Legacy VTK file of the C-alpha trace (Angstrom):
# vtk DataFile Version 3.0
C-alpha trace
ASCII
DATASET POLYDATA
POINTS 198 float
0.031 -0.019 0.051
1.068 3.351 -0.566
0.252 6.959 -1.688
0.334 8.861 -4.988
1.473 12.454 -4.922
0.390 14.766 -7.878
2.339 18.259 -8.237
0.783 21.292 -9.672
3.186 20.481 -12.778
1.706 17.143 -13.320
4.563 15.120 -11.680
3.591 12.086 -10.016
5.332 10.175 -7.377
4.131 6.746 -6.164
5.409 6.482 -2.535
5.042 3.297 -0.408
3.615 5.222 2.531
2.029 3.573 5.416
-1.186 5.956 5.944
-3.638 3.330 7.381
-3.920 5.355 10.560
-3.137 8.876 9.939
-3.105 9.992 13.719
-0.622 7.238 14.814
1.638 7.066 12.003
1.695 10.912 11.693
3.083 10.917 7.807
4.966 13.653 6.646
6.564 15.325 3.562
9.246 17.831 3.295
10.737 19.648 0.418
14.492 19.784 0.594
17.108 19.939 -2.012
18.969 16.646 -1.179
21.529 16.827 -3.896
22.141 20.497 -3.935
21.351 21.261 -7.654
19.084 24.043 -6.971
15.778 22.081 -7.215
13.356 21.239 -4.467
13.409 17.312 -3.763
11.364 15.462 -1.436
12.209 13.742 1.934
9.041 11.639 3.296
8.193 9.191 5.725
8.206 5.488 4.339
6.860 3.417 7.212
6.826 3.304 10.830
8.057 0.168 12.984
7.664 0.572 16.646
9.790 3.647 17.874
11.440 4.300 14.299
10.142 6.094 11.106
11.865 5.192 7.765
12.753 8.003 5.434
12.809 8.006 1.820
14.340 10.735 -0.788
13.083 11.480 -4.258
14.798 13.864 -6.362
13.641 16.055 -9.142
14.645 15.907 -12.636
15.431 19.626 -13.991
14.513 18.797 -17.436
11.140 16.821 -16.849
10.495 17.976 -13.141
9.464 14.326 -12.319
10.627 12.833 -9.176
12.511 9.665 -8.820
13.707 7.475 -5.729
17.130 8.792 -4.581
19.079 6.213 -2.369
22.052 6.847 -0.021
24.957 4.797 0.318
24.919 3.980 4.017
28.690 2.429 3.810
31.562 4.354 5.759
33.483 7.130 3.658
36.552 5.717 2.193
34.770 2.264 1.210
35.961 0.932 -2.097
33.934 -0.913 -4.514
30.453 -0.927 -5.615
27.699 -1.074 -3.190
25.240 -3.812 -2.703
21.389 -3.533 -2.662
21.801 -3.902 1.314
23.894 -0.730 1.521
21.160 1.472 0.576
19.303 0.939 3.690
16.625 3.743 4.452
17.351 6.103 7.306
15.182 6.351 10.424
13.954 9.533 11.795
16.308 11.436 9.338
16.885 15.087 9.830
18.218 17.260 7.000
20.531 20.314 7.431
21.124 22.260 4.449
23.544 24.771 6.024
25.981 21.805 7.326
25.289 19.593 4.325
24.567 16.892 6.641
21.811 14.374 7.294
21.549 12.659 10.666
19.491 9.350 11.265
18.419 8.134 14.648
17.745 4.380 15.412
16.132 3.701 18.619
17.013 0.316 20.134
13.854 0.686 22.470
11.347 2.935 23.419
13.292 4.703 26.289
15.797 5.874 23.697
18.748 5.018 26.141
19.906 2.335 23.283
20.458 4.106 20.085
22.527 4.340 16.576
23.127 7.743 15.221
24.441 7.922 11.519
25.604 11.181 10.344
26.037 11.605 6.489
28.033 14.397 4.919
27.493 15.689 1.362
30.922 16.081 -0.639
31.976 15.498 -4.084
28.460 15.115 -5.481
27.311 12.287 -2.959
26.563 11.430 0.533
29.075 9.619 2.621
28.887 8.015 6.270
31.042 10.455 8.282
30.169 9.575 11.947
28.435 6.774 13.879
27.414 7.056 17.441
26.257 4.134 19.321
25.018 3.739 22.814
24.088 0.463 24.354
24.138 -1.229 27.847
27.015 -2.687 29.275
26.112 -6.446 29.734
22.740 -8.113 29.381
19.454 -5.688 28.586
18.413 -6.421 32.302
21.372 -4.338 33.452
19.968 -0.929 32.647
22.303 1.089 35.018
25.524 1.171 33.083
26.266 1.885 29.332
28.820 2.536 26.971
28.751 5.412 24.166
31.155 4.554 21.141
31.806 7.256 18.525
33.654 6.261 15.142
34.488 9.076 12.666
35.395 8.595 8.965
36.952 10.603 6.294
37.702 10.198 2.731
40.349 7.541 3.579
38.161 5.584 5.942
38.074 5.297 9.642
39.953 7.963 11.688
39.135 7.909 15.321
37.272 5.885 17.818
36.220 6.926 21.237
34.380 4.812 23.927
33.048 6.330 27.160
31.172 4.781 29.899
28.258 5.878 32.143
26.106 5.164 34.992
22.309 6.266 35.035
21.832 8.045 38.314
18.475 9.213 39.522
18.535 12.621 41.189
16.687 13.945 44.130
14.109 15.627 41.724
13.365 12.320 40.094
15.029 13.104 36.949
17.753 10.674 35.552
21.109 11.646 34.288
24.228 9.945 32.759
27.127 10.287 34.918
30.550 9.179 33.489
32.414 6.053 35.208
35.493 4.328 34.457
35.410 1.110 32.092
36.327 -1.147 35.029
33.447 0.032 36.995
30.918 -0.509 34.188
32.355 -3.924 33.177
32.574 -5.252 36.964
29.186 -4.203 37.457
27.740 -6.028 34.256
30.124 -9.069 35.230
28.212 -9.141 38.756
24.740 -8.728 36.989
25.559 -11.907 34.744
26.275 -13.621 37.729
29.958 -14.591 36.874
LINES 1 199
198 0 1 2 3 4 5 6 7 8 9 10 11 12 13 14 15 16 17 18 19 20 21 22 23 24 25 26 27 28 29 30 31 32 33 34 35 36 37 38 39 40 41 42 43 44 45 46 47 48 49 50 51 52 53 54 55 56 57 58 59 60 61 62 63 64 65 66 67 68 69 70 71 72 73 74 75 76 77 78 79 80 81 82 83 84 85 86 87 88 89 90 91 92 93 94 95 96 97 98 99 100 101 102 103 104 105 106 107 108 109 110 111 112 113 114 115 116 117 118 119 120 121 122 123 124 125 126 127 128 129 130 131 132 133 134 135 136 137 138 139 140 141 142 143 144 145 146 147 148 149 150 151 152 153 154 155 156 157 158 159 160 161 162 163 164 165 166 167 168 169 170 171 172 173 174 175 176 177 178 179 180 181 182 183 184 185 186 187 188 189 190 191 192 193 194 195 196 197
């Protein structure tokens, strides 16, 4: 199932938007210039799965003004060889920034938002490239929600450039709000070891 979008100039886009329940899925369409050629393109919701909303892009042909699917290679910057179809995964909860020429996608691992992956893509030399991956996950089993690690991997044109990993403990304050407090790797891993029972 999907939707057919017809523009004033007669252009038609057939998009697999899952709009069965408008209030629940809250579909959206945004006009952006995703390939920076001076013509408006489309960024739109594709489907909703639990906590994440898939995002697709359609580019406008400057001559015909028709719109076609525009796929982003999600492999790290500096990767050689032609991409496989699986390398064109759609982005979750994508945010487009025309000033910095960046697209950030946010994938939640669960509803709390404490487990996630943020991929940041940069536009250079006429294409989008994965520039940074930030991942936060629990240390040990999912039952251990008190300790986390956050890993950030950065890429440039030649490939991976730097990786940083930080460890945190989730602490509840007197006001009832929770906050992340940085701890040592040894503390986080020893706690996770105890939680797993050896």
